[in-house]
N, C-alpha and C positions, 0 to 999 in steps of 0.2 A: 331331298324333298320326297315325301311319301307319295306313292301312287294312291289314287282314290280321292277322298274328299278333303278339301282344305278351305278354311274360312279366309276371306281376303285379309282380315287384320292379323292373321298368323304369318303372312308373307312379309319378309324383311324388305323395307324400302332401301334401294341402293342408288346413290347419286352417281350416275354414269358420266354425265357432262354437266356444265352449268345449265340449270333449268330443265334437266332431263333426269327423271326418277323412274327406275324400273322396279317392279315387283315380279318375281318369278312365282306364279300362282300354283303351278303343278307341272309334273312331267310324267310321261309314260315310258315305255320301253324304247320308243322311237321319236318322241316329240317333247318339246318344252313350250309351255304356255306362259306368256308374259303380258303384263299390263304396264303401259308407259304413260306417265304424266309429263307433258311437255309444256313449258311456259312460253307465252307469246315472246317472240324475239330470239328464242333459243334455236339451236340447229344441231343436226347430226351430220358431221362432215363426210365427204366421200369415203366410202370403204367397201370392202368385199368380205365375204366369209364363205366357207364351203357349204353352209347349210341352206336348204330351201327355206324361204320365209314367206308365210302367208299371213296377211293382216287385215284388220278392219278398223276403220275410224269411228269410234263410238261417240265422240263429241269433239267439236272444234274444227279447225281448218289449218291445212299446211300445204306447202308445195313439195312435191315428191319427184325426185329424178331417178329414173330407172334406165340405166344405159345412157343413151343420148336423148331420151324423151322426158320432158318436164310436164307435170300435170298438177293443177290446183285441186285438192281433194277436200271434201266436206263430209260431215257425219253421214254414215251409211255407205261410203265408198270403201273399196278394198283393193288389195294388191297381192301379187305373187312374184317374189324375187327368186329366180333360179340361183343356185349356188354359183359363186364366182362372178356374178354380175355386179358392177359398181353401182351404188345408189347413195342418195343423200336426202336430207329433209331440211326445209326452212319453215319454222313454225310461225303462222300468221295470227293465231289467237290461242289462248289456253286450250289444250287438247288432251284427250285420252284416247290412246290407241291400244289395240290388242294384237299381239303377234304370236304365231305358232312357228316354231323352228323344227326342222327335221334334217338330220338326226338330232338327238339331244345335244344342247349346248352345255357342255360340262362346265365352262367358265361362268354360266348363268345359274348354277345350282344355288339355292337359297342357303346362305351361311348359317341361318338360324335353325335349320333342320338337318338331322343326321340321316344320311342315305343308307 
């Protein structure tokens, strides 16, 4: 993924899980920027990763678990997941979320762009 300017339609859609599509929009030296489209009824199962994850709910509604705390989130809400903390999502309506990961998530590099 090139640093700098990227048009949304240049980012390759990746089916991560049933009803969950990710586009890696850009990356810098220390961050990866992703857009997620999550269909109503889909979920992201409990997981951890070493990356800090900061996100913003652009549209829709879901339940987010961070550690032992659940919260229903709606458009305009945000989160910050420290590396190594378990989290999961249950999608309550069609949703668009934006996530920034640090450091760069090598496995999220856009396969349609040469680094």
